[in-house]
C-alpha positions in Angstrom: 252.1 184.4 -195.9 252.3 180.5 -195.8 250.5 179.6 -193.1 247.3 180.6 -195.1 248.4 177.6 -197.0 248.4 175.0 -194.5 245.1 176.1 -193.7 244.1 175.4 -197.2 245.2 172.5 -196.7 243.0 171.5 -193.2 240.2 173.2 -195.4 240.5 170.5 -198.0 239.8 167.7 -195.3 235.7 168.8 -195.2 233.7 166.6 -196.2 229.7 166.7 -196.8 227.3 164.1 -197.3 224.3 162.6 -198.4 222.2 159.4 -198.7 221.7 155.9 -197.7 222.6 153.4 -195.3 224.2 150.3 -195.0 222.6 146.7 -193.4 223.1 147.0 -189.6 223.5 150.2 -189.7 220.8 152.9 -190.7 221.3 155.5 -193.4 220.4 158.2 -191.1 222.6 156.6 -188.6 225.9 156.5 -191.5 225.1 160.0 -191.8 225.4 160.9 -188.4 228.4 159.2 -188.2 230.4 160.8 -191.3 228.8 164.4 -190.1 230.0 164.2 -186.5 233.8 163.9 -188.0 233.7 166.6 -190.9 231.9 168.8 -187.9 234.5 168.3 -185.2 237.4 168.7 -188.3 235.9 171.6 -189.4 235.7 173.2 -186.2 239.4 172.8 -186.1 240.5 173.7 -189.4 238.2 177.1 -189.1 240.0 177.9 -185.4 243.5 177.2 -187.5 242.7 179.5 -191.0 241.7 182.4 -188.3 245.0 182.0 -186.0 246.7 182.3 -189.7 245.0 185.3 -190.9 246.3 186.8 -187.4 249.7 186.1 -187.7 250.3 187.6 -191.1 249.4 191.2 -188.8 251.3 190.6 -185.8 254.3 189.8 -187.8 254.2 193.6 -188.5 252.3 194.7 -186.2 252.3 195.3 -182.5 250.7 194.2 -179.5 247.4 194.6 -179.5 247.6 192.4 -183.6 249.8 190.1 -181.5 247.7 189.4 -179.1 245.0 188.9 -181.5 247.2 185.8 -182.5 247.7 184.6 -179.6 243.6 184.4 -178.3 243.1 182.3 -181.9 245.8 180.7 -180.7 243.8 179.5 -177.2 240.9 179.5 -180.2 242.4 176.1 -181.8 243.7 174.8 -179.2 239.7 175.2 -177.8 238.6 173.8 -180.8 240.8 170.9 -180.7 239.5 169.8 -177.3 235.9 170.4 -178.1 236.5 168.4 -181.4 237.8 165.3 -178.9 235.1 165.8 -177.0 232.6 165.8 -179.6 234.1 162.3 -181.4 233.9 160.7 -177.8 230.2 160.8 -178.2 229.8 159.5 -181.4 228.4 156.2 -182.0 230.9 154.3 -184.3 229.2 152.3 -186.9 230.0 148.3 -186.3 231.0 148.0 -189.8 235.1 147.9 -190.6 235.4 150.7 -192.5 233.8 153.0 -189.7 236.0 151.9 -187.6 239.0 152.4 -190.3 237.5 156.2 -190.7 237.4 157.2 -187.5 241.2 156.0 -186.8 242.2 157.9 -189.2 240.0 160.9 -188.0 241.9 161.0 -185.2 245.1 160.4 -186.7 244.3 163.6 -187.9 243.7 165.3 -184.6 246.5 164.3 -182.8 248.5 165.5 -186.2 246.6 169.1 -185.8 247.5 168.6 -181.8 250.9 168.3 -182.1 251.3 170.8 -184.8 249.5 173.7 -182.2 251.8 172.5 -179.3 254.6 172.5 -180.6 254.7 174.9 -184.1 252.0 177.1 -183.4 252.9 177.6 -180.0 256.3 178.5 -180.9 254.8 180.8 -184.1 253.3 183.0 -181.2 256.5 182.8 -179.3 258.2 184.7 -181.6 255.5 187.4 -182.5 256.1 187.4 -178.6 259.2 188.2 -178.5 259.9 192.3 -177.9 264.0 191.8 -179.0 262.7 191.0 -182.5 261.9 193.3 -185.6 259.2 192.6 -187.9 261.8 191.6 -190.3 263.3 189.2 -187.5 260.4 188.0 -186.7 259.3 187.3 -190.2 262.5 185.1 -191.1 262.1 182.7 -188.2 258.3 182.6 -188.3 258.9 181.6 -192.5 260.5 178.4 -191.9 258.2 177.4 -189.5 255.4 178.3 -191.8 257.2 176.0 -194.6 257.0 173.4 -192.3 253.4 172.9 -190.9 252.9 173.2 -194.7 255.4 170.7 -195.5 254.2 167.9 -192.9 250.3 168.7 -194.1 250.5 167.6 -197.5 249.7 164.3 -197.3 247.8 164.1 -194.0 244.7 164.0 -195.5 244.8 161.4 -198.2 244.3 158.4 -195.2 241.6 160.3 -194.1 240.0 161.3 -197.7 240.2 157.2 -198.6 238.5 155.8 -195.3 235.7 158.5 -195.5 235.5 157.2 -199.0 234.8 154.0 -198.1 233.1 153.9 -195.3 230.1 156.0 -197.6 230.5 153.0 -200.2 230.5 150.3 -197.6 226.8 152.1 -195.8 225.5 153.2 -199.5 226.4 157.6 -199.7 227.5 160.2 -201.6 230.0 162.5 -200.9 230.1 165.6 -202.9 
């Protein structure tokens, strides 16, 4: 199902880092900041993937599968809240590249939050409609899933570039 394609795109935003530092910010501080942003993105990504995996069976399934998709939506919403809270606790290194990386990460979180509030909730609403057959659910959800995928196709370029510039400025390599 195309919702799973969306989850794969989110997974592409995951970054791992190790390495050295830049003047003014220790290597450990730069890596900690990078890893903090990565961990917050991973939390959201993992929960969105679980939601996508629950949607497929819920389209054809009964009340138990729909309930699982609803729980997974709640998990995504909670993951977003936790990610935002975790990022607020991070100390942003004093450099233009760190600020740019942080700003791009904030944009990504807002983008993900909008998709959850609008598209993911709309999918659950369709799943929850007892008057729709599995085929009708599929017909309504497929365009939503394609829309999610199209919205996400370019959403990671900015954060990837900002992270690469941050890593270069602070002297560590991305894996």
